[in-house]
Each structure stands twice: as C-alpha cells, then as structure tokens.
C-alpha positions in Angstrom: 5.8 -12.0 2.2 5.7 -14.7 -0.4 3.3 -17.6 -0.9 4.8 -21.1 -0.4 3.6 -24.0 -2.5 0.0 -24.4 -3.4 -1.4 -23.7 0.1 -2.1 -20.2 1.2 0.9 -20.4 3.5 2.7 -17.1 3.8 6.2 -16.7 5.1 6.6 -13.5 7.2 10.1 -11.9 7.4 9.8 -9.5 10.3 12.5 -7.3 9.0 10.6 -6.7 5.7 7.1 -6.3 7.0 5.4 -3.1 6.1 3.7 -2.3 9.4 0.6 -0.1 9.8 -0.5 1.7 12.9 -2.8 -0.6 14.8 -6.3 1.0 15.3 -7.7 1.7 18.8 -4.4 2.0 20.6 -3.3 5.3 22.2 0.4 4.8 21.3 2.5 3.4 18.5 1.4 -0.3 18.3 2.1 -1.6 14.8 0.0 -4.2 13.0 0.2 -6.2 9.8 -3.0 -7.9 8.6 -2.1 -11.3 7.3 -5.6 -12.4 6.4 -9.1 -11.0 6.4 -12.4 -12.5 5.4 -14.2 -9.6 3.6 -17.6 -11.2 4.2 -17.5 -11.8 8.0 -14.7 -9.4 9.0 -12.7 -12.2 10.6 -9.1 -11.1 10.9 -5.7 -12.6 11.5 -2.9 -10.1 12.3 0.6 -9.9 13.8 1.3 -6.9 16.1 4.5 -5.3 17.3 5.3 -2.7 20.0 8.8 -1.6 20.6 10.8 -1.4 23.9 10.1 1.8 25.9 6.5 2.2 24.7 3.4 1.7 26.8 0.4 -0.5 25.8 -2.5 1.8 26.3 -6.1 1.4 25.3 -9.4 2.1 27.1 -11.5 -0.9 28.2 -13.5 -2.1 25.2 -15.4 -5.1 23.8 -16.0 -6.6 20.4 -19.7 -7.2 19.9 -19.2 -9.2 16.7 -16.2 -11.4 17.5 -14.4 -13.6 20.0 -10.7 -12.5 20.3 -7.8 -14.9 20.5 -4.3 -13.7 21.3 -1.0 -15.6 21.1 2.0 -13.8 22.5 5.3 -14.9 20.9 7.9 -12.6 22.4 8.5 -9.6 24.6 8.4 -8.5 28.2 6.1 -6.0 29.9 5.7 -4.5 33.4 2.4 -3.4 34.9 2.1 -0.2 37.0 2.2 -2.4 40.2 5.6 -3.8 39.1 4.3 -7.2 38.0 6.3 -8.4 35.0 5.5 -11.0 32.3 7.7 -12.2 29.5 7.3 -14.5 26.5 9.9 -16.1 24.4 10.5 -19.2 22.3 9.1 -22.2 24.2 7.3 -20.0 26.7 4.4 -18.4 24.8 1.2 -16.8 26.1 -2.4 -17.5 24.9 -5.5 -15.5 25.6 -9.2 -15.8 24.8 -11.7 -13.0 25.2 -15.4 -13.9 24.5 -17.6 -11.7 22.4 -18.9 -8.6 24.3 -16.5 -9.0 27.2 -14.7 -5.8 28.3 -10.9 -6.0 28.2 -8.0 -3.7 27.5 -4.7 -2.5 28.9 -4.6 -0.8 32.2 -5.4 3.0 32.1 -1.8 3.7 33.1 -0.5 1.3 30.5 1.9 -1.6 30.6 5.5 -0.6 29.9 7.2 -2.6 27.2 10.6 -3.7 28.5 11.5 -5.9 25.5 10.1 -5.6 22.0 6.7 -7.5 21.9 5.4 -9.6 19.0 1.9 -11.1 19.2 -0.8 -12.5 17.0 -4.5 -11.6 17.2 -7.4 -13.5 15.6 -11.0 -12.3 15.6 -13.6 -14.7 14.4 -15.8 -11.8 13.2 -15.4 -8.1 12.8 -12.9 -6.6 15.3 -15.0 -3.4 15.6 -15.5 -2.0 19.1 -18.9 -1.3 20.5 -20.1 2.3 19.9 -19.6 3.4 23.4 -16.0 2.2 23.5 -15.2 4.1 20.2 -16.8 7.3 21.6 -14.7 7.0 24.8 -11.5 6.7 22.8 -12.4 9.7 20.6 -13.3 11.8 23.7 -10.1 10.8 25.5 -11.9 9.2 28.4 
C-alpha cells in the first residue's frame, strides 16, 4: 500500500496485501486493518474469505461501536439453500447498531466465490464479555 498525494488516500493492491487472521471468527477469515483511531478504537478494515470456507462466528454484539459493512464481491449460500452474491455494480451494505446481537448462522454460510468486504466500527470493535467467553468455551 502506498500513499497517494497529500491526502491519506491509500491504494490497496489485493495481490500484495499482507493479510492477518481476523479475530473472533471460527475459520480462516482474513483481515487487513487500513486505519485505526488509537484513542477511540474506531477501525476500518478489508476482509477476505476464500471459496470453500464457511463464515462461522457465534452471535455477538459490540458494546462500544456501531458496525457498518460494505460487501464488494463474493457469493455465499446459507444452510437453507438461500444464496446471495455481490459483484461490481451490485454491492451490499449493512448496518448493525451498538449492542445489537448479530453473527453468521451456527452452521455457517458456505462461501461459493471468494468474498471481499469492508467493515467500519465507529468505536472499539470489542465483543461484550459474555460473547467472548462463549467463543472461548466453544458454545
């Protein structure tokens, strides 16, 4: 990633991104933090999960932040067979208010095509304590 001009604009080359494992997912969801406010914990990140994986995480909430999600590309299938896909010109946007429970289904959504999406939290993306304990205990 290289800065462009005098802004803080960053060009992201997906083939050169050094991905980290995204916290709080059961499987191999990858994340690259693009910006973080060290004072508030606000965070802007791009996430990736590859074809064949399942998006699995227990229901949880973020007590200190609203969560915004922008899906750029990919295709998933829920356990009931419902499919959703996102591609150029046909994106997905989601908003989850602070403290609202959310998360992938317990059985997981199967990734049929590589997924790329952006998350923004307007405060710390920490889970509430009961959610974190459930993940550690495998509930």
